[in-house]
C-alpha positions in Angstrom: 140.6 38.5 126.6 137.3 36.5 125.6 134.4 37.6 128.1 131.1 36.4 128.4 128.4 39.4 131.0 125.4 37.6 130.0 123.1 40.0 131.5 121.7 41.9 128.7 119.4 41.2 126.5 120.2 43.6 123.3 124.0 43.8 121.5 126.1 45.8 123.7 127.4 48.6 122.5 130.3 49.7 124.3 132.5 48.5 127.6 134.5 51.2 129.6 137.2 50.4 132.3 137.2 52.5 135.8 140.4 53.9 136.1 142.8 51.4 138.0 143.0 52.7 141.5 139.1 52.0 142.1 140.0 48.1 140.9 138.9 46.0 138.1 135.5 47.8 137.6 133.8 47.7 133.7 130.6 49.0 132.6 128.4 48.0 130.0 126.2 49.5 127.8 123.3 48.0 125.8 120.6 48.2 123.1 118.4 46.8 126.2 118.8 49.9 127.9 120.7 49.1 130.4 123.7 50.0 131.8 125.4 47.5 133.6 128.6 47.5 135.8 130.7 44.8 136.7 133.7 44.1 139.6 135.9 41.1 138.8 136.0 38.7 141.8 139.3 37.4 143.2 140.5 35.2 142.4 140.4 36.3 138.8 139.4 32.8 138.2 136.0 33.7 139.6 134.9 35.8 137.1 132.8 38.9 137.3 130.3 40.0 139.1 126.9 42.3 138.6 127.3 44.9 141.2 124.5 47.6 139.9 122.0 48.0 136.9 120.3 50.9 135.8 117.5 51.3 133.3 116.0 53.9 131.9 112.3 54.7 133.4 109.8 54.4 130.5 106.5 55.3 131.7 104.1 54.4 128.7 105.5 50.6 129.2 107.6 50.7 125.7 110.7 49.2 125.7 113.9 50.9 126.8 116.1 53.2 124.5 119.5 52.1 123.8 122.1 53.4 125.6 125.4 54.0 122.8 128.1 55.1 125.4 129.0 54.9 128.7 132.6 56.7 129.5 133.7 56.8 133.4 134.9 60.3 134.4 138.7 60.7 135.6 138.4 62.2 138.6 135.8 60.2 140.5 133.8 56.9 140.2 131.0 58.6 138.6 129.8 57.8 135.0 128.6 60.0 132.2 126.1 58.2 129.8 125.0 59.5 127.0 122.1 58.3 124.9 
């Protein structure tokens, strides 16, 4: 499958799929410091929509640190983020 999710401004390091019981949901994390949660639209040909975006806060106004890993937890919709 080829998928273009154009909301990141840096290389995407990882994508993770949620457990199927939550529907077609995936997360992407990037060098740009963002974690974005996506949901497949119905019908599937409609593509994917961003449902949540998280960026780390920087007090000094410098660029965000990259996010390297974004696994879903098995028992809930919560996510664990590793920098």
